[in-house]
C-alpha positions in Angstrom: -71.4 -31.7 42.5 -72.6 -34.2 45.1 -70.9 -37.5 44.9 -72.0 -40.9 46.2 -68.6 -41.5 47.5 -68.1 -42.4 51.2 -66.0 -39.8 52.9 -65.7 -36.1 53.6 -66.7 -33.5 51.0 -63.6 -31.5 49.9 -63.5 -28.0 51.3 -62.9 -26.5 47.9 -66.7 -26.9 47.4 -68.0 -25.7 50.6 -65.8 -23.1 52.3 -68.8 -21.2 53.7 -70.5 -24.2 55.3 -68.2 -24.2 58.3 -70.3 -21.5 59.9 -73.7 -22.7 58.8 -74.9 -30.6 53.0 -89.7 -66.4 44.9 -92.1 -67.2 47.6 -93.9 -70.5 47.1 -96.8 -69.9 49.5 -99.7 -68.8 47.3 -101.7 -67.5 50.3 -99.1 -64.7 50.9 -98.6 -63.5 47.4 -101.4 -60.8 47.5 -99.7 -59.3 50.6 -96.3 -59.3 49.1 -97.5 -57.7 45.9 -99.4 -55.0 47.8 -96.3 -54.2 49.9 -94.1 -54.0 46.8 -96.5 -51.6 45.0 -96.0 -49.2 48.0 -92.2 -49.4 47.6 -91.3 -49.0 43.9 -87.6 -49.5 44.6 -88.1 -52.9 46.2 -90.6 -53.7 43.5 -88.1 -53.1 40.7 -85.3 -55.0 42.5 -87.4 -58.0 43.1 -88.7 -58.1 39.6 -86.7 -56.6 36.8 -83.6 -56.6 39.0 -83.8 -60.4 39.1 -83.5 -60.6 42.9 -85.6 -62.8 45.1 -84.6 -61.2 48.4 -83.0 -58.0 49.7 -80.5 -59.0 52.3 -79.2 -55.6 53.5 -79.8 -51.9 53.0 -76.8 -49.6 54.0 -76.5 -45.8 53.8 -73.8 -44.4 51.6 -72.4 -41.0 52.6 -70.9 -38.2 50.6 -73.9 -36.5 49.0 -75.5 -33.2 50.0 -78.6 -33.2 47.8 -79.9 -36.7 47.9 -80.1 -39.7 50.2 -78.0 -42.7 49.0 -78.3 -46.4 49.9 -76.7 -49.6 48.8 -79.1 -52.5 48.4 -77.5 -55.9 48.7 -79.5 -58.8 47.2 -79.1 -62.4 46.1 -78.6 -61.0 42.6 -75.9 -58.5 43.5 -75.9 -55.0 44.8 -77.7 -51.8 43.6 -77.0 -48.2 44.3 -80.1 -46.1 45.0 -80.5 -42.4 45.4 -83.7 -40.8 46.6 -85.0 -37.2 47.0 -88.2 -36.6 48.9 -88.6 -33.1 47.6 -87.9 -33.2 43.9 -89.8 -35.1 41.1 -88.3 -37.6 38.7 -87.0 -35.0 36.2 -83.7 -34.5 38.0 -82.9 -38.2 38.1 -84.2 -38.7 34.6 -81.7 -36.2 33.4 -78.9 -37.9 35.4 -79.9 -41.3 33.9 -79.8 -39.9 30.4 -76.3 -38.5 31.1 -75.0 -41.7 32.6 -76.6 -43.7 29.7 -74.9 -41.5 27.1 -71.5 -41.9 28.8 -72.0 -45.6 29.2 -72.8 -46.0 25.6 -69.4 -44.6 24.6 -67.7 -47.7 26.1 -64.8 -45.6 27.1 -64.6 -44.7 30.8 -66.5 -46.6 33.4 -69.7 -45.0 34.8 -72.6 -46.6 36.8 -75.2 -48.0 34.5 -78.6 -46.5 35.2 -81.5 -49.0 35.5 -84.7 -47.3 36.7 -86.0 -43.8 37.6 -89.5 -43.2 39.1 -91.6 -41.3 41.6 -92.0 -42.2 45.3 -95.5 -42.8 46.5 -95.2 -40.2 49.3 -93.6 -37.6 47.1 -90.1 -37.2 45.6 -88.3 -39.6 43.3 -85.6 -42.3 43.0 -82.9 -43.7 40.7 -81.6 -47.2 40.7 -78.2 -47.8 39.1 -75.3 -50.2 39.1 -73.4 -50.4 42.3 -69.6 -50.1 41.8 -67.3 -51.0 44.6 -64.6 -48.3 44.8 -60.9 -49.0 45.3 -58.6 -47.3 47.8 -57.6 -44.5 45.6 -58.8 -42.3 42.7 -56.9 -44.4 40.3 -54.2 -43.7 37.8 -54.3 -40.1 36.4 -52.7 -41.1 33.1 -55.4 -43.7 32.5 -58.1 -41.2 33.6 -56.9 -38.6 31.1 -56.8 -41.1 28.3 -60.2 -42.6 28.9 -61.8 -39.2 29.4 -60.4 -38.2 26.0 -61.7 -41.3 24.4 -65.2 -40.5 25.7 -64.9 -37.0 24.2 -63.6 -38.4 20.9 -66.4 -41.0 20.6 -69.3 -39.1 22.1 -70.5 -36.6 19.5 -73.8 -34.9 18.6 -75.2 -34.0 15.2 -77.7 -31.6 16.9 -75.2 -29.0 18.0 -74.3 -27.9 21.5 -76.7 -28.8 24.4 -78.4 -31.9 25.6 -81.7 -33.8 25.3 -83.0 -32.2 28.5 -82.1 -29.5 30.9 -80.3 -30.8 34.0 -78.6 -29.4 37.1 -75.1 -28.4 38.1 -75.3 -29.1 41.9 -78.8 -27.8 42.6 -78.6 -25.0 40.0 -80.6 -25.4 36.8 -78.4 -26.0 33.7 -80.1 -25.0 30.4 -79.2 -27.2 27.5 -81.2 -25.9 24.6 -79.7 -27.1 21.4 -77.6 -24.3 19.8 -75.5 -24.5 16.6 -72.8 -22.0 17.7 -70.6 -22.8 20.7 -69.8 -19.2 21.6 -73.5 -18.4 21.7 -74.3 -21.4 23.7 -71.6 -20.8 26.3 -72.3 -17.1 26.5 -76.1 -17.5 26.9 -76.7 -20.8 28.6 -73.6 -21.0 30.8 -72.1 -17.6 31.7 -75.2 -15.5 30.9 -77.5 -17.7 33.0 -75.2 -17.6 36.0 -74.6 -13.8 35.7 -78.4 -13.2 35.7 -78.8 -15.5 38.7 -76.2 -13.4 40.6 -78.0 -10.3 39.7 -81.4 -11.7 40.8 -80.1 -13.3 44.0 -77.6 -10.7 45.3 -78.3 -7.6 43.2 -74.7 -7.8 42.1 -74.8 -5.4 39.2 -71.0 -5.1 39.0 -70.5 -8.8 38.3 -73.5 -8.8 36.0 -72.5 -5.8 33.9 -68.8 -6.7 33.6 -69.6 -10.3 33.0 -72.0 -9.3 30.1 -69.2 -7.2 28.6 -67.0 -10.3 28.7 -69.7 -12.4 27.1 -70.0 -9.9 24.2 -66.2 -9.6 23.8 -65.0 -13.2 24.2 -65.2 -14.2 20.5 -61.4 -13.6 19.7 -60.5 -16.3 22.3 -62.0 -18.8 19.8 -60.4 -17.5 16.6 -59.3 -20.2 14.1 -60.9 -23.0 16.1 -63.1 -25.9 14.9 -65.2 -26.8 17.9 -67.0 -30.1 17.8 -69.9 -30.9 20.3 -68.3 -33.5 22.6 -70.1 -35.4 25.3 -69.0 -33.9 28.6 -69.4 -35.1 32.1 -70.0 -31.5 33.0 -69.1 -31.5 36.7 -65.7 -33.2 36.9 -64.3 -32.5 40.4 -62.5 -34.8 42.8 -65.7 -35.9 44.5 -67.0 -37.2 41.2 -63.9 -39.2 40.3 -63.0 -42.6 41.8 -61.7 -46.0 40.7 -63.1 -49.5 40.9 -61.5 -52.5 42.7 -59.3 -53.1 39.6 -58.0 -49.5 39.7 -59.9 -48.5 36.6 -61.2 -44.9 36.8 -64.9 -44.3 37.4 -66.8 -41.0 37.0 -70.2 -40.3 38.4 -72.9 -37.7 39.3 -72.7 -36.0 35.9 -74.2 -32.8 34.6 -73.9 -33.9 31.0 -74.1 -31.9 27.8 -72.4 -31.7 24.4 -69.9 -28.9 24.4 -66.3 -27.8 23.7 -64.1 -30.5 25.1 -62.0 -27.9 27.0 -65.0 -27.0 29.1 -64.6 -30.3 30.9 -61.7 -28.9 32.7 -63.7 -26.0 34.3 -63.6 -27.7 37.7 -59.9 -28.5 37.5 -59.2 -26.1 40.4 -61.0 -28.7 42.5 -60.0 -31.9 40.7 -56.3 -32.2 41.2 -55.5 -33.0 37.6 -51.7 -33.4 37.2 -49.2 -33.4 34.3 -49.7 -37.1 33.5 -53.5 -36.6 33.2 -53.1 -33.8 30.6 -50.3 -35.5 28.7 -52.4 -38.6 28.2 -55.5 -36.6 27.4 -53.8 -34.6 24.7 -52.3 -37.7 23.1 -55.9 -38.7 22.2 -57.5 -35.2 21.9 -54.7 -32.8 20.8 -54.4 -29.5 22.5 -55.9 -26.7 20.5 -54.3 -23.3 19.9 -55.1 -20.8 22.7 -56.0 -23.5 25.3 -54.3 -21.7 28.1 -56.1 -18.4 27.3 -59.5 -20.1 27.5 -58.8 -22.2 30.7 -60.0 -19.5 33.1 -63.0 -18.7 30.9 -64.3 -22.3 31.5 -63.5 -22.1 35.2 -65.6 -18.9 35.4 -68.8 -20.8 34.9 -68.1 -23.0 37.9 -66.9 -20.2 40.1 -70.1 -18.3 39.3 -72.1 -21.3 40.2 -70.3 -21.6 43.5 -70.9 -17.9 44.1 -74.6 -18.4 43.5 -74.8 -21.6 45.6 -72.5 -20.8 48.5 -72.1 -17.1 48.7 -69.6 -14.3 48.8 -66.5 -16.5 49.5 -66.3 -17.0 45.7 -67.0 -13.4 44.6 -63.4 -12.3 44.5 -62.4 -15.2 42.3 -65.2 -14.4 39.9 -64.3 -10.8 39.8 -60.6 -11.4 39.2 -61.3 -13.7 36.2 -63.7 -11.3 34.6 -61.4 -8.3 35.2 -58.4 -10.2 33.7 -60.3 -11.1 30.6 -61.6 -7.6 30.1 -58.1 -6.3 30.3 -56.7 -8.9 27.9 -59.5 -8.3 25.4 -59.4 -4.5 25.9 -63.2 -4.6 26.4 
């Protein structure tokens, strides 16, 4: 949910925040090595990163959870995120997701290089720096390349991921599950519904939502659902293009799931007709796609409700009520 893209954060995410986020001198080598050991980011860049000097460190805006910087060196540039409050597990999960998407050789993502702890607490991730172009790129190309990632990235373990990760700052449970309806009901909708109950005491949302979870099976009748590698948090802030106009996606919340779930943030992504046309040429549209569209949006609306408050409650309630009426539940 938090992009390392320079610029303003779209209001669709934060409507409630307006009122409130190599030296040849042998004598000096011991000093240099000691300093580097106190700065693991610098240490990695000047060793495994193949640089001999860091020429500039510049802040990169756009995120609300982590601090981001661009490190310019004589070996190229690196993108570095740090978090002074959270250990390496969050960035380790991000690196695994980026690595999985990178290995599909389909759509461009920043290649992850190194994750580790900071000496004073917190953690960091170093990854490839991608210079962004002036626009978000061609929607048709984005749709085709995303579909290619979904087509290539498959799991033989079922639905889930190697580790739990986060959607924004909310934990996202990725326990391997053989059945998609069970996975989505328990680890996506069910988790968020319980969070709303615990956080707000919202028993209406919880009880109606649980009725929907128990009744949503017919929406998947006659479908064969494969576990596809998903970005997991595909909104406008996590989509860009490189200097050549090729699409880039970043800041993932990866897991293997029904490919349609990738469009759960479409209400804040601006996907147009050319995007979907190109996507469905590679990954054909499945029967009942339109009936399931809001079900996949519901997960993200619930997450926004839990993160940002009551401004999203009416959208959550409307989707749940519409499905209960449709399913006669």
